[in-house]
N, C-alpha and C positions, 0 to 999 in steps of 0.2 A: 383173443390174445391174452388177456390178463384179468384176474379178479383184482379189485382194489380193496380187498379186505385182508386182514392179517392172517387168516387161517385158510388152509386148503379146503376146497369145496367137498361137500358130501358126494358120495357116489351118485351118479345121475340115474334117474328112473326112466322107465320106458314109456314116454309120453308121445310116441311117434304116431304118424298116421297108421291106420290099421295094417296096411301091407308091410310097414317097416318091421313088423314083428316076425315076418318070414325071414328065412335065412337061406343062403346058398353056400356050398362048401368053399372054404378058402384054399388057395393053392398051397402046396407043401413047399418047405424050404429046400433049397438046393445050393450046393457049393459053399456052404458056410465055413469059414476058416476056423481052425483050432485056436489061433492066436487072437485073443481079444484084448491084449495088453498094449497093442501098438496100432493106433488108428491113423488113417491118412490125414495130412494137414487139412485145415479148413480151406474152402474155396477163396474166401476173402480174409485179409488180415484184420485183426482187431475184433472188438465186440460188435457183431451185427446179428440180428434175429429176424424172424418172420419173413424170409426172403420170397419175393415173387420173381420167378424165372420166366423170360419170354424171348421169342426169336422174331426179329423184324428185319427183312432184307437178308443180308448175309451176316448179321450181327446178333449175338445173344446179349441180353441185358438182365441184370439183377437189381431189384429194388427192395432193399431191406429196411428194417427198423434199426436206427442207431441205438446200440445197447450200451451197457456199462454204467447206467444211471439208476440210482436207487429210486424206486417208485416208477420206473420206466418213464423218465421225464424228458425224453427227446422233444425237440421243437422244430425239426426240419427233416427233409428226406434227401438222400444222396443216391445217385444211380452209378452203376458199374457196367462196363461193356467188355465183351470178349469176342474174338473171332473163332475160338476153338474150345470153349468151356474150361480151359485150363489156366490161361494167362488173362488176368482181369485188370482193367484200367479203371481207376477211380475217376468219375466225372464230377461235374459241378453239382452243387446243391440245386435240386430241381423245384423244390417247394419249401419255403420258409414260413412257418405259420405266423409269427408276429409280423413279418413283412408283407405277406401275400394274402392274409385272411383278415376279415373284420369280425368274425364270429368265434374264433378259437385261437389260442396261442400256446397250447400245451398238449402233451400226450400224443405225439405224432407216432402212430403205430401202424403196422400191418398193411402196407400198401398193395395195390394191384393195378395192372395196366391192361387196357383193351384198345383195339383200333377198329374204327368204322368211319364211314363218310370221309375217308382220307385224312382223318385226324386221330390223335392219341388222347385217350381218356384215362386219367390217373385217379383211382379211387383210394381212399385212405381213411384211417381213423384219426379223429382229433377231438379232444375233450369229451370222449365217450359218445361221439356222434360220427356219422359217416359223411365224408365230403367228396367232391369231385372237382377236378381241374382239367383243363384242356390245352393242347398244344399242337403245333404242326409237325413236331418231331418227337421221337421217344425220349429226347433229352431236354425238352422244353425250349424256351421258357413256358411254364405252365401258369395259367390264369384261372381264377375262380369265376365261372360263368354265371353262377346263380346268387352269390353273395350270402349264402346261408347253408345249413346242413342239407344234404340230400336225404338223410335219415336222421331225424333229431333224437337226442337223448330221451329215453323214456317214452318214445312214441309207440313202442311195441314191447313185448315181454323180452327179458334178457337185456344184455348190454348191446348197444348199437355200435359194434366194432367189427373188425375183420371182414371187410368187403372183398368180393371178387366178382368179375363179370364174365360170363360165357357168351360169346358171339357165335350163334349157331350157323349151320351151312346156308340157311335161307336169309341170313342177315339179322334175324331176330336176336335181341340181346336180353340176358337175364341177370339180374343182380341178386347175389346171395350175401348174407351177412349174419352175424350174431354170435354172442357168447352166452351160454346157458340155454339158448333157444335158437334154432335155425330158421331163417326166413328166405323166401324167394319171391321175386316179382319181375314181370316182364317190363323192361324199360321202353319208354317211348322212343320214336325215331331219333330224337335229339340226344339220347344217351344221358340226359341230365334231369329227367323227370319220369314219373310213373303214376299210375292210378292207385292211391292208397287202399282202395277197396279191393284191389286184386292181390294184395300181399297174402301169401300162404305161410303160415307158421307150422313148424313140425319139429320133432326131436327124435332122431334115431337113438336107439339104446346105446348109452355110453357117450353120447355127443357132449362135448364141452365148447369147442370153439374152432376157428380157423377153417371154415368150409372152403372147399375147392372143387370145381366141377370141370370135367373135360369129356369129350366125346371121341370114341374110337369104334370104328366099324359099326356105326349105327346105334351103339350102346352108350348111355350116359353113366358116368362114374361120379359119385359124390364122395369126397374124402373129407375127413375132419380129424381134429386132435382130441384125444381123451385124457383125462386127469388135468391137473393144473400145471402151468408152465414151470413152476418151481419144484414140481414133483419129479424125481428121477424116472418114474414110470410113464411120464408124458410120452405119447405114442400116437400113431395114425391108423385109423380104421377106414373102411369104405363100404359103400352100398351101390347098387346099380338100379337103373330104371330104363324104360323105353321112352321116357319123356323128361325134359329138363325140369318139369314141375313135380315129378314123382308120380305115383308113390315109389318108395325106395325099398329095395330088398338088401338087408345087410349081409355081408359075407360072414361066415362062421370062422372059427379058429382064432389064432393069435393075431395081433395087429400086423399090418403089412410093413410098418416101419416102427422100430423100437430100439432102444439102446441095449447094449450088452458090454460087459467088461468095462473098459475105460470110457465108453460112449454112453452117456446118460442124458436123459431129458430130450431125446430126439423127437422132434415134432414141428408143428406149425409150418407146413410145407406148401409147395406149389409144384406143378408138373408142366413140362414142356416137351413137345415132339420136335425132333430135328426135321426141318422141312424136307419133303420129298422122300422120307424114309419112315420105317416103323420103329425107329430108335426113340426111346423116351428117357428122360432124366427127371429126377426128383430133387428139388432144393429144399433144405430144412435147416433148422438150427439144433445144436446140442450144447450142453454145458461146455464152456471153455475148458480145454485140456491143457494143463491141470488146473484145478482149483476153481472151476466155474460154478455157477448156480443160476437161479431163475432170473437174475439181473445181469449176468455176465455169460452171454451165449455167443456162439460163433456159427457162421453160415457154412454149410457143407453141400456137396453134390454127390449123388450116387446114380448109377444106371437103374432104371426100373423096367421090368420085363413082365410079359404075360404068358400064360400057358395057352394051349390050343383052344380051350373053351373061353378064353378072354378073361380069366381070373388073374388078378395081379399077384405076381410071385412075391414072396417076402424079400424086402430090400436088404442087400448085404451092405451094412454101413462101414465095412472094412475094405470094400472094393475101391480101388483107385480109378478115377476117371481118366481116360485116355484122350488126347487131343481129338476133337470132333468138329471139323469145320463144316459150314453149310455150303453145299455145292451151288454154283451160280445159277444153274437151271432150276434149282428148287426154291430159290429165294422169291418171295412174293411181296408185292407192294401192299400197302394197307388197303382194306376193302373200301 
């Protein structure tokens, strides 16, 4: 999510696993509009960043970082819900660090949600550590089941922030996190613990932060943000693998998500599939239009598409999202 240093980071080196140096062609852009001076409105009003998009039942949810605070000083998380990806309702605060945690009370960043065992697991950054909370519904109330960080600050290389969890088809769950270095580990069945000796560290070329993994047609996609969140060049790249643990082959070509025209700093994303379809959407933030910066960002949604070979097509950040409800037969209960 963020560096807590005053300067932008140096360009990242290629310290990835050996296969990460391989590349596959990136899909070519299609249908890009000539007008880059007029962007669609944000999905959510006000300053919100690092959005996690998820679909549970017949409802979509967004879990963002509350933005607009110097030094990214948010202390709580709020959820939003929608039946069609267009009209969003602000829900209650689902986790308040000073109220709900004993080990952290600051820097509430970059949340993610997963469901398993009939429960909902909320992963988040707090005080440069990764935490987990659990609830019976996507809107909480969430409780801290372990009373300590899931990944402690300085336990591994890079910052322990920006978590996300992939629950695979067989029910296995994998935790990804890290700024400056990416990490993955298979979670235990309780979703709140893991074997520290099993943590895999790697760094795709250009990787900075915000890892997000999803699976489509048997292929795993690892996406991440490049550059610093305060840099207008902030953007999203990706790699693929036959395993959730890698090794990863990075796509060549330009980033699949990046700003143009009035859209700047587009990144720190998540991806969700409309249940029962092959429709995909990407949630991300950009600098607030007008006058935004790395502390004042707004959450946006765009369609995300694939070519016949499964490559992600460049995202058109000027495309307006149309109402997209979840059909009742496609809605699934939590695993």
